[in-house]
N, C-alpha and C positions, 0 to 999 in steps of 0.2 A: 421491569428493569433488566430481566434476563433475555427478553425478546425484542427490545427496541433500544439499543444503546449505540455508542459510537463504533464498537467492535462489530455489531451486526450490520451497521450501515456500510462500513468499509468492506467487510466480507461479501456483502451483496454486490458491491461494485466490482470486486475481484471476480466473482462468479459471472457477472454480466459481461466482463471483459474476456471470459473464456479461460481464466486461470483455474486450473484444477484444484480440487480440495473442497473443503467445506463440510459441514455436518452439524451435529448437535452442539459441538463445542465452539461454534462461530460467535457466541456471545462472550467468550473469554478474552480478556486483554492479552495482546501479544500474538494471537493466532493469525491475524491478517499479515503482520510483519513476517512471520515464519512462512506463510504461504507465498508471499511475494519473493522472499529470499530463495525458497526452494525452487520456484518457477524460474527465477533468474539464473540460478545455478544450473538447472536443467538446460536452459537455452544457451547460456554463455560459459559454462564451466565455472571455474573459480575466478573469473575475471570481473568480479563485482567490486564496487567501491562504495564508500559512505561519504555523503556530503553533509557537513554540519553548517547550518545557517543560523547564526545567532538572532535572538529576538530583535526585530527592527533592522536586521541586516539586509543587504541587497541580495535578491534571489537571482541566480544566474539565468540568463535569457533562455537557455536550453531547457529549463524546468518550467517555464511559463505555460507551456502547452497543457500542464496539469491544472492550471487555474485560468481558463480562458476569459473569465469575467474581469480580470485585471489587465489593464492596457499598459 
């Protein structure tokens, strides 16, 4: 449970994408989000935004690159 969960999977993806961070705490919930936010802030300053997509809602086409299996 501590070594193979959704948090470790997402953190492995961030590491593979070259986003710095990671360590023993990668199995903890919320770490991946914090890594991604910190990297975005490093790259873009405070110009980040949050997009809320309700369950069953339409995903903006600009975000479809993160799910290439969906046409």
